[in-house]
TORKERO-186333 format. One record per residue (C-alpha): x, y, z; residue number from 1; residue in one letter. Coordinates in steps of 0.05 Angstrom, whole numbers. Example, Ala and Ser with C-alpha at 12.3 -4.5 7.8 and 13.67 -1.06 7.14 Angstrom:
// residues 2
<<246,-90,156>,1,'A'>,
<<273,-21,143>,2,'S'>,
//
This chain:
// residues 136
<<2517,2099,1860>,1,'X'>,
<<2562,2075,1915>,2,'X'>,
<<2564,2146,1944>,3,'X'>,
<<2489,2147,1946>,4,'X'>,
<<2486,2080,1981>,5,'X'>,
<<2536,2104,2032>,6,'X'>,
<<2492,2163,2049>,7,'X'>,
<<2428,2122,2057>,8,'X'>,
<<2412,2108,2129>,9,'X'>,
<<2371,2050,2155>,10,'X'>,
<<2321,2102,2180>,11,'X'>,
<<2312,2134,2111>,12,'X'>,
<<2308,2066,2077>,13,'X'>,
<<2253,2043,2125>,14,'X'>,
<<2215,2109,2118>,15,'X'>,
<<2218,2103,2042>,16,'X'>,
<<2192,2032,2048>,17,'X'>,
<<2135,2057,2092>,18,'X'>,
<<2116,2111,2042>,19,'X'>,
<<2115,2065,1981>,20,'X'>,
<<2084,2007,2019>,21,'X'>,
<<2031,2052,2048>,22,'X'>,
<<2012,2078,1980>,23,'X'>,
<<2009,2008,1952>,24,'X'>,
<<1969,1981,2011>,25,'X'>,
<<1918,2038,2007>,26,'X'>,
<<1912,2028,1932>,27,'X'>,
<<1897,1954,1941>,28,'X'>,
<<1846,1969,1996>,29,'X'>,
<<1810,2028,1963>,30,'X'>,
<<1813,2004,1891>,31,'X'>,
<<1810,1929,1900>,32,'X'>,
<<1750,1921,1853>,33,'X'>,
<<1777,1960,1793>,34,'X'>,
<<1847,1932,1804>,35,'X'>,
<<1820,1861,1807>,36,'X'>,
<<1783,1873,1741>,37,'X'>,
<<1843,1905,1708>,38,'X'>,
<<1894,1853,1731>,39,'X'>,
<<1851,1791,1733>,40,'X'>,
<<1870,1782,1806>,41,'X'>,
<<1820,1762,1860>,42,'X'>,
<<1792,1823,1895>,43,'X'>,
<<1797,1787,1961>,44,'X'>,
<<1871,1774,1951>,45,'X'>,
<<1882,1848,1937>,46,'X'>,
<<1842,1868,1999>,47,'X'>,
<<1878,1819,2044>,48,'X'>,
<<1945,1843,2017>,49,'X'>,
<<1924,1915,2032>,50,'X'>,
<<1901,1895,2102>,51,'X'>,
<<1968,1862,2115>,52,'X'>,
<<2007,1922,2090>,53,'X'>,
<<1972,1976,2131>,54,'X'>,
<<1994,1950,2199>,55,'X'>,
<<2062,1933,2171>,56,'X'>,
<<2069,2006,2151>,57,'X'>,
<<2052,2024,2223>,58,'X'>,
<<2108,1979,2246>,59,'X'>,
<<2157,2011,2197>,60,'X'>,
<<2139,2081,2221>,61,'X'>,
<<2146,2058,2293>,62,'X'>,
<<2215,2028,2280>,63,'X'>,
<<2239,2088,2239>,64,'X'>,
<<2216,2141,2288>,65,'X'>,
<<2251,2114,2350>,66,'X'>,
<<2311,2154,2374>,67,'X'>,
<<2354,2093,2360>,68,'X'>,
<<2335,2038,2312>,69,'X'>,
<<2346,1971,2344>,70,'X'>,
<<2386,1925,2298>,71,'X'>,
<<2338,1867,2309>,72,'X'>,
<<2280,1911,2287>,73,'X'>,
<<2318,1929,2223>,74,'X'>,
<<2331,1855,2211>,75,'X'>,
<<2257,1841,2222>,76,'X'>,
<<2239,1892,2168>,77,'X'>,
<<2289,1861,2120>,78,'X'>,
<<2262,1791,2135>,79,'X'>,
<<2190,1813,2126>,80,'X'>,
<<2208,1844,2059>,81,'X'>,
<<2242,1780,2036>,82,'X'>,
<<2182,1739,2058>,83,'X'>,
<<2135,1785,2020>,84,'X'>,
<<2178,1779,1958>,85,'X'>,
<<2179,1703,1962>,86,'X'>,
<<2104,1700,1977>,87,'X'>,
<<2088,1743,1917>,88,'X'>,
<<2126,1696,1871>,89,'X'>,
<<2095,1635,1904>,90,'X'>,
<<2025,1664,1893>,91,'X'>,
<<2040,1669,1818>,92,'X'>,
<<2070,1599,1814>,93,'X'>,
<<2017,1566,1857>,94,'X'>,
<<1964,1563,1803>,95,'X'>,
<<1912,1590,1851>,96,'X'>,
<<1910,1656,1813>,97,'X'>,
<<1908,1666,1738>,98,'X'>,
<<1924,1739,1727>,99,'X'>,
<<1930,1769,1658>,100,'X'>,
<<1997,1795,1633>,101,'X'>,
<<1987,1862,1668>,102,'X'>,
<<1970,1825,1732>,103,'X'>,
<<2034,1784,1728>,104,'X'>,
<<2074,1848,1716>,105,'X'>,
<<2039,1882,1775>,106,'X'>,
<<2057,1825,1823>,107,'X'>,
<<2128,1819,1797>,108,'X'>,
<<2142,1894,1799>,109,'X'>,
<<2117,1902,1870>,110,'X'>,
<<2157,1840,1890>,111,'X'>,
<<2219,1871,1857>,112,'X'>,
<<2208,1937,1893>,113,'X'>,
<<2201,1902,1960>,114,'X'>,
<<2264,1862,1946>,115,'X'>,
<<2301,1926,1929>,116,'X'>,
<<2279,1957,1995>,117,'X'>,
<<2305,1895,2031>,118,'X'>,
<<2372,1902,1995>,119,'X'>,
<<2375,1977,2009>,120,'X'>,
<<2360,1966,2082>,121,'X'>,
<<2412,1910,2087>,122,'X'>,
<<2465,1953,2053>,123,'X'>,
<<2449,2013,2098>,124,'X'>,
<<2451,1969,2160>,125,'X'>,
<<2516,1938,2138>,126,'X'>,
<<2546,2006,2121>,127,'X'>,
<<2526,2036,2188>,128,'X'>,
<<2554,1977,2226>,129,'X'>,
<<2620,1979,2187>,130,'X'>,
<<2626,2053,2201>,131,'X'>,
<<2615,2039,2275>,132,'X'>,
<<2547,2073,2278>,133,'X'>,
<<2485,2046,2311>,134,'X'>,
<<2427,2030,2266>,135,'X'>,
<<2400,2100,2278>,136,'X'>,
//
């Protein structure tokens, strides 16, 4: 596992994040009504989440496709992922939504995936810095 982490670049971690986040965002936008019914989550919450994710994916693609990834941009991605994770948990704990068990699992799984991307990006950034590489 450590060998795999040492080979992961910040660029590939951000692009993987963009791919998964893009798919999730489009799903929430396109299928908000059936998802809302299935998960007992407000359709508007799903749509707003999708609307937030789509431009975020654009930012991820922009950051990842530069010839050199600026370290502050990589930290911004990590920070945004941590905020999304915290926000997802806060939504569940707030009492403003009352999802069914599948809805709780949906929110927690996507929060966990986002947190894993933040960790992967952090480890890749740390690994590149310790090897004397730029964040490229």
